[in-house]
Residue, then its C-alpha position, 0 to 999 in steps of 0.5 A: m511568523e511561521y505558516f502551518g497550513k491551517s488558515h485556508r486548509a481544505q476539508w473533506k465535504t463529508r465523512t464518507g468521502f474521507i473514509l472512502a479515501a482512507i480505505g482506498s489508500a489502504i486497499g491496494l494490489g496486495n490485498i487481492w493476491r498477497f493476502s490470499y497467498l499468505c492465508y494458504e501458505n500459513g495454515g489457511g483459515a488458522f492464519l485469520i487468528p493472528y491476522f485479526i489479533a494484529l488488526f486490533s492490537v497494532g493496526i487499529p491503535l496505530m491508525i487512531l494515532e495517525f488520524g489523531l495526530g493529523h487531526r490535532e495538528k492540522g498538518s501533513s506528516p512533516l508539519s505534524f511531527y514538527k509541531v510535536s517537536p521541531k527536532w523530529e520534523w525530519l522523520g515526517w519528511w523521510a516517510v513521505i520522501f521514500v514513499m514518493f520517490g521510491i514506493v510510488m515510482y515502482y508501484a505505478v509501474v505495477i499499475s501499468w502492468c495492470f493497465n496493459y493486461l486489461i488491454y490484453s484481456f480483450n484478445l487474451s494476448w498472453g496465449d498458451d504460456p502466460n509465464k513466458f509471455f509475462f517474463s520474456k515478451f512483456l517484461g523482457l527480463t534480463r539476467g539480473p539487476g546489473e543488466i538494465g536492458d531495454i525500456r519496454a514500450p508497452v510498460l512505459f506507455g502504461l506508466l505515462i497513462v497512470w501518471i496522467l490519471n494521478w495528475v488529473i485527480v490530485y491536481f484538483g485538490v481534496e474536495k474536487g479531485i481526491e474525494r470525488a474520485n474515491k466516491i466513484l472508484m471505491p463503490l465501483l471497486f467493491i461492486l466489481t469485486l463482488i461480481l468477480v467473487i460470485w462469478s468465481l464461486n460458480l466455476p466448476g471446482a471452485k469449492k476445491g480452491v475455497i476449501k484450500y483457502l479456508t481449511p485451518d491448520f492450527k499446528i502452524l500457529k506454533n511457528p513464530k514466522v506466521w505471526i510475524q507475517a500476519f503483523s507485517q501484512i496488517f502494518f503494510s496493508l493499512s498504509l501505516g507509516f506512509g504519512i498518508m493517513i496523517a495528511y488525510a486526517s488533517y483535512l477533517p473538520h474539528k468535530t469528527d469521530i476519529t476512533g470510529s473512522a479508524f475502526i471502519t477504515a481498518i476493518g473495511n480494508c481487512i474484510y475486502s482482502f478476505i472477500a477478494g480471496f474467495a475470487v482468487w481461490g475459487t478461480l484457482g480451484y477451477m484451474a486445478t480441476v480443468q487441468n487435473l492438477p493439485i492446487d499446489k501446482v497452480v499457485s505461485q506467489s505474489i506477482g506470479l499469481a496475478f500475471v501468470a496463474y490468473p491469466k492462465a485461469i482466464s484462458l481456461i474459462p469456456t465462456f466470457s473469458k475475455l470479460f472475466g479478464v477485463l473485470f479482474f484487471t479493472i479491479l487491480l487498476f482501480a485498487g492501484l490508482s486509489s493507493s497511488i493518488s494517496i501517496l502523491e497527496a501525502f507529499t503534495s500536502a507536505v510541500i505546500d505546508k512547508f513552502n506554501y507553493d501552489r498546489k497545481t505547480v507542485v502536483s504537476t512537477l511531482c508527476v513529471i518527476g515520478f514518471l521519469g523516475g519510474i522509467i528505470f522500473t520499465t526496463g528489462g532489469g526493472l523487476f529486479w530493481l523493483d524487488i530490491v527497492d520494495h524490500f528495503l523500503t518496506s522491511y526497513g524504512l516503513v518499520i523504522v518510521g512506525i517504531l519512531e512514530c510510536l516512541l515520539i507520540g507515546w513517550y515524548f508527546k505522551a499517549k495520554r494527551m493524544r488519547e484525550h484529544v481523540n476522545s474529545v471528538s470521538e463517539f467511541k472512547i478509547g481507554k488506557w489499553w491504547d496507551f499500552s499498545v502505542k508506547i510498548f506493544t506496537p514498537c516491540v512488534l515492529g522491532i521484532i519484524f525489523i530484527s527478523s528482516l535484518y537477521q535474514e539479511l545477514s544470514k543470506p542475501y535477499g533474493g540471492y542478489p549480489i551484495t553490491s546490488l543490494i547495497l547500491i540499490g536498496r540500502d543507498w536508496l534509503f540513505v539518500t532519501l534520509i539525507g534529503a529529509i534532513i536537508i529539507s527539514s533544515y529549511s524554515w517554514r515559510s509564512e503565508k504572508k510576507 
């Protein structure tokens, strides 16, 4: 007798709790700085056109697919794929393995940076040169990935705190842990973000930044790269292909509005990104005004925006600058934690479904492994390792999982069957357009993203890193997790009763 985790499966107490947890998973650190930078780099307000086209043509359909799959099969990602076809169980394991033993390991380290910078905000410890402070004093950056360097004590301590928080929240399960935490974290995150936005927009020169953020340059939409980046941002931002949404949906009661929940989750995530952008660019506009510089000169991409440009801006604020810094890094901390607990839950759910182990033992073991595995990213060469692993897991791993997921459900399981299930429990009914998106449009878009990444990889080594580093750190990380997935899927599902 096979055990499929159905009899005693936990459930969300409320639909609101589920939606807040799903939005919490989707909203991460990249929503606050990466989206804003992409808007600026890709035509300002014009970028919103491909962005929202991507949301409705790929993001929401794939979200409905993952919600529908988890809800119908009442299982984690591996169990849900197993129920569709035992031959495809490995795909579910591969997703949760490289997300758990890859993405969340380095993501927790970035959350540790946020925790440290929250502490630094009380004294503006980064001083007059935030760039030198971040890369030299804080990270102790080495010359490349081949030079590991020393473990950075503040980063290691912050990492320990992050994993303790992950453990405390996920340890108590869906109802008492994750749902309760998100009902506190997410409203606080939204309130603090609105406060930061209002504060930022009232800074002198904020208007200059907002104009740069929103001014449309429609000519740039002729560039295919802009559309690829828009679709990539939607896919990664919504936590699709992680196995998270499948696991979360498996805890839903039978009668639930899957379609409505998918729309609310996806649109809520995107609206948050858009609103948070006003805080980022209002602050950068102020920074440009105070320093009498073009705004182009104060903008740096991704990590540099959050840990270099923003601290510099905070230091320039004449009154309550420390409070502003505490507010900003608290928001980053909350956004990061809501995502990391969802990743931990996705893998925990899979292990419990497969082996029927005790939740508390699984969560405790995973948190210890996650902390120990993340130590490599706390070293002087950790930023390089983080960059390489992130590139390969997101540009190749997640995209491949997304493509295969669409093909498996769309063609093997039949999109029509999944659509009928979703419509049977949802208030808003989806039509045949959803079948087309899942079977053809979405896998084609993800295929273009994959081919684009591969072409750039072959044309020029990513980040200028040595080929050896890219192979041993990036490519092999993917292969090792794939082998692990195949091995685990070869084991039998254990019954609840001996």
